C-alpha atoms as an extended CHARMM CRD file, in Angstrom:
* protein
*
       103  EXT
         1         1  MET       CA            -42.0240000000       -3.0610000000       10.8000000000  PROA      1               0.0000000000
         2         2  ALA       CA            -40.2300000000       -6.2240000000       11.4380000000  PROA      2               0.0000000000
         3         3  GLU       CA            -42.4860000000       -8.8900000000       13.9400000000  PROA      3               0.0000000000
         4         4  VAL       CA            -40.5450000000       -9.9130000000       16.8680000000  PROA      4               0.0000000000
         5         5  GLY       CA            -40.0180000000      -13.5330000000       16.9190000000  PROA      5               0.0000000000
         6         6  SER       CA            -40.2470000000      -15.9180000000       20.0540000000  PROA      6               0.0000000000
         7         7  SER       CA            -36.4410000000      -16.4640000000       19.4480000000  PROA      7               0.0000000000
         8         8  ASP       CA            -36.1530000000      -12.4930000000       20.2840000000  PROA      8               0.0000000000
         9         9  LEU       CA            -37.8060000000      -12.8380000000       23.6850000000  PROA      9               0.0000000000
        10        10  PRO       CA            -35.7620000000      -13.5710000000       26.6610000000  PROA      10              0.0000000000
        11        11  ASP       CA            -36.2160000000      -16.9800000000       28.0290000000  PROA      11              0.0000000000
        12        12  PRO       CA            -38.2600000000      -16.6100000000       31.5400000000  PROA      12              0.0000000000
        13        13  ALA       CA            -36.2850000000      -19.5190000000       32.8590000000  PROA      13              0.0000000000
        14        14  ALA       CA            -33.2220000000      -17.8660000000       32.0650000000  PROA      14              0.0000000000
        15        15  ILE       CA            -34.1650000000      -14.4630000000       33.6120000000  PROA      15              0.0000000000
        16        16  ALA       CA            -35.5260000000      -16.2760000000       36.7830000000  PROA      16              0.0000000000
        17        17  GLU       CA            -32.1210000000      -17.8480000000       37.1170000000  PROA      17              0.0000000000
        18        18  GLU       CA            -30.2560000000      -14.7130000000       36.5650000000  PROA      18              0.0000000000
        19        19  GLN       CA            -32.3350000000      -13.2090000000       39.2620000000  PROA      19              0.0000000000
        20        20  ARG       CA            -31.5190000000      -16.0230000000       41.5550000000  PROA      20              0.0000000000
        21        21  ARG       CA            -27.9890000000      -15.8460000000       41.2460000000  PROA      21              0.0000000000
        22        22  LEU       CA            -27.9530000000      -11.6700000000       41.6210000000  PROA      22              0.0000000000
        23        23  ASP       CA            -30.0660000000      -12.4120000000       44.8250000000  PROA      23              0.0000000000
        24        24  ARG       CA            -27.5160000000      -14.9640000000       46.0020000000  PROA      24              0.0000000000
        25        25  LEU       CA            -24.6000000000      -12.4180000000       45.3570000000  PROA      25              0.0000000000
        26        26  ARG       CA            -26.5420000000       -9.7230000000       47.0030000000  PROA      26              0.0000000000
        27        27  ARG       CA            -26.8370000000      -11.6840000000       50.0690000000  PROA      27              0.0000000000
        28        28  THR       CA            -23.4760000000      -12.7990000000       50.0930000000  PROA      28              0.0000000000
        29        29  VAL       CA            -22.0820000000       -9.3830000000       49.9640000000  PROA      29              0.0000000000
        30        30  ASP       CA            -24.4930000000       -7.9810000000       52.7210000000  PROA      30              0.0000000000
        31        31  VAL       CA            -23.5150000000      -11.0780000000       54.9690000000  PROA      31              0.0000000000
        32        32  THR       CA            -19.9100000000      -10.1780000000       54.4670000000  PROA      32              0.0000000000
        33        33  CYS       CA            -20.1470000000       -6.4760000000       55.1320000000  PROA      33              0.0000000000
        34        34  ALA       CA            -22.0450000000       -7.3140000000       58.4910000000  PROA      34              0.0000000000
        35        35  LEU       CA            -19.3290000000       -9.5960000000       59.3970000000  PROA      35              0.0000000000
        36        36  LEU       CA            -16.7920000000       -6.9580000000       58.5670000000  PROA      36              0.0000000000
        37        37  ARG       CA            -18.7340000000       -4.3950000000       60.5780000000  PROA      37              0.0000000000
        38        38  GLN       CA            -19.3260000000       -6.4530000000       63.6110000000  PROA      38              0.0000000000
        39        39  ALA       CA            -17.6310000000       -9.7580000000       64.0120000000  PROA      39              0.0000000000
        40        40  ALA       CA            -14.1900000000       -9.7970000000       66.0760000000  PROA      40              0.0000000000
        41        41  LEU       CA            -11.8660000000      -10.5560000000       63.1060000000  PROA      41              0.0000000000
        42        42  THR       CA             -8.3260000000       -9.5430000000       62.3720000000  PROA      42              0.0000000000
        43        43  ARG       CA             -7.3060000000       -7.6150000000       59.5120000000  PROA      43              0.0000000000
        44        44  ARG       CA             -5.8860000000      -10.8480000000       58.0400000000  PROA      44              0.0000000000
        45        45  GLU       CA             -9.2980000000      -12.8480000000       58.5510000000  PROA      45              0.0000000000
        46        46  ALA       CA            -11.2790000000      -10.0420000000       57.2640000000  PROA      46              0.0000000000
        47        47  GLU       CA             -9.2080000000      -10.0130000000       53.9730000000  PROA      47              0.0000000000
        48        48  HSD       CA             -9.7590000000      -13.7350000000       53.6120000000  PROA      48              0.0000000000
        49        49  LEU       CA            -13.3220000000      -13.1450000000       53.9020000000  PROA      49              0.0000000000
        50        50  VAL       CA            -13.2570000000      -10.6600000000       51.2000000000  PROA      50              0.0000000000
        51        51  ALA       CA            -11.4890000000      -13.0950000000       48.9060000000  PROA      51              0.0000000000
        52        52  ALA       CA            -14.1700000000      -15.7320000000       49.8890000000  PROA      52              0.0000000000
        53        53  ALA       CA            -17.0370000000      -13.2810000000       48.5940000000  PROA      53              0.0000000000
        54        54  ARG       CA            -14.9030000000      -12.5510000000       45.5760000000  PROA      54              0.0000000000
        55        55  ARG       CA            -14.8100000000      -16.2260000000       44.7300000000  PROA      55              0.0000000000
        56        56  ASP       CA            -18.3820000000      -16.9960000000       45.6110000000  PROA      56              0.0000000000
        57        57  ALA       CA            -19.1490000000      -14.0350000000       43.0750000000  PROA      57              0.0000000000
        58        58  LEU       CA            -17.0710000000      -15.7550000000       40.6070000000  PROA      58              0.0000000000
        59        59  GLU       CA            -18.7420000000      -19.0330000000       40.6340000000  PROA      59              0.0000000000
        60        60  LEU       CA            -22.0650000000      -17.1180000000       40.2730000000  PROA      60              0.0000000000
        61        61  PHE       CA            -20.8610000000      -14.8800000000       37.3150000000  PROA      61              0.0000000000
        62        62  PRO       CA            -17.4770000000      -16.4800000000       36.0220000000  PROA      62              0.0000000000
        63        63  ASP       CA            -16.9730000000      -13.7130000000       33.6780000000  PROA      63              0.0000000000
        64        64  LYS       CA            -17.4050000000      -10.4210000000       35.8980000000  PROA      64              0.0000000000
        65        65  GLY       CA            -14.5020000000      -10.3950000000       38.0240000000  PROA      65              0.0000000000
        66        66  GLU       CA            -13.8400000000       -6.8730000000       36.4830000000  PROA      66              0.0000000000
        67        67  VAL       CA            -17.4430000000       -5.7240000000       37.6270000000  PROA      67              0.0000000000
        68        68  PHE       CA            -16.8220000000       -7.2260000000       41.0910000000  PROA      68              0.0000000000
        69        69  ASP       CA            -13.5830000000       -5.2380000000       41.2300000000  PROA      69              0.0000000000
        70        70  LEU       CA            -15.4290000000       -2.0930000000       40.1640000000  PROA      70              0.0000000000
        71        71  VAL       CA            -18.4130000000       -2.2820000000       41.9430000000  PROA      71              0.0000000000
        72        72  ILE       CA            -18.2490000000       -4.6660000000       45.0220000000  PROA      72              0.0000000000
        73        73  ALA       CA            -14.5950000000       -4.3660000000       45.9550000000  PROA      73              0.0000000000
        74        74  PRO       CA            -14.5960000000       -0.5000000000       46.8740000000  PROA      74              0.0000000000
        75        75  ARG       CA            -17.5250000000       -1.0260000000       49.3290000000  PROA      75              0.0000000000
        76        76  LEU       CA            -15.7070000000       -3.6510000000       51.2270000000  PROA      76              0.0000000000
        77        77  GLU       CA            -12.2240000000       -2.2250000000       51.3010000000  PROA      77              0.0000000000
        78        78  ARG       CA            -14.1240000000        0.9950000000       52.4250000000  PROA      78              0.0000000000
        79        79  ILE       CA            -15.1850000000       -1.2870000000       55.3410000000  PROA      79              0.0000000000
        80        80  LEU       CA            -11.4410000000       -2.7250000000       56.0010000000  PROA      80              0.0000000000
        81        81  GLU       CA            -10.2330000000        0.7480000000       56.3010000000  PROA      81              0.0000000000
        82        82  GLU       CA            -12.3630000000        1.9640000000       58.4690000000  PROA      82              0.0000000000
        83        83  ARG       CA            -11.9390000000       -0.8250000000       60.9330000000  PROA      83              0.0000000000
        84        84  TRP       CA             -8.2070000000       -1.8430000000       60.2930000000  PROA      84              0.0000000000
        85        85  PRO       CA             -6.4070000000        1.1190000000       58.9020000000  PROA      85              0.0000000000
        86        86  ALA       CA             -3.4370000000        0.2300000000       56.6950000000  PROA      86              0.0000000000
        87        87  ARG       CA             -1.6110000000        2.8110000000       58.8230000000  PROA      87              0.0000000000
        88        88  PRO       CA             -2.5770000000        4.2120000000       62.0950000000  PROA      88              0.0000000000
        89        89  PRO       CA             -3.3700000000        8.0120000000       61.9150000000  PROA      89              0.0000000000
        90        90  ARG       CA             -0.4140000000       10.1940000000       62.5330000000  PROA      90              0.0000000000
        91        91  VAL       CA             -0.6250000000       12.2950000000       65.4710000000  PROA      91              0.0000000000
        92        92  LEU       CA              2.1420000000       14.7510000000       65.7800000000  PROA      92              0.0000000000
        93        93  GLU       CA              3.8370000000       15.3200000000       68.9610000000  PROA      93              0.0000000000
        94        94  PHE       CA              3.8230000000       18.3800000000       70.9780000000  PROA      94              0.0000000000
        95        95  ARG       CA              7.1790000000       19.8840000000       71.0000000000  PROA      95              0.0000000000
        96        96  PRO       CA              8.1080000000       23.1770000000       72.4530000000  PROA      96              0.0000000000
        97        97  ARG       CA              9.6060000000       25.7220000000       70.5350000000  PROA      97              0.0000000000
        98        98  ARG       CA             13.4050000000       25.7700000000       70.5280000000  PROA      98              0.0000000000
        99        99  ARG       CA             15.0460000000       28.9880000000       71.7600000000  PROA      99              0.0000000000
       100       100  ASP       CA             18.0050000000       30.3280000000       69.9910000000  PROA      100             0.0000000000
       101       101  GLY       CA             21.0610000000       28.3730000000       70.8390000000  PROA      101             0.0000000000
       102       102  GLU       CA             19.0340000000       25.5710000000       72.3710000000  PROA      102             0.0000000000
       103       103  ARG       CA             19.1060000000       21.8720000000       71.1280000000  PROA      103             0.0000000000
């Protein structure tokens, strides 16, 4: 059985730094979600807020843009669509049935 050398163990300082960055990302996303749900924003302002959250995430984790897009972006997009639908819901007008010969 091979012995585990000290170089195989994770660095406690690196682990603490990673946790600090994860906590900051979690707070950024939580605040962004709260603002999207509660603040008086336009759709455009909300989209800028989402873009700022992504920039902050990439500053914390530069090579993890795909992870943001797969994990966090759908959550933010769902909130955007709930508050500012891209298309208004379709409402059909009531139209009486035509009688033969009527236009």
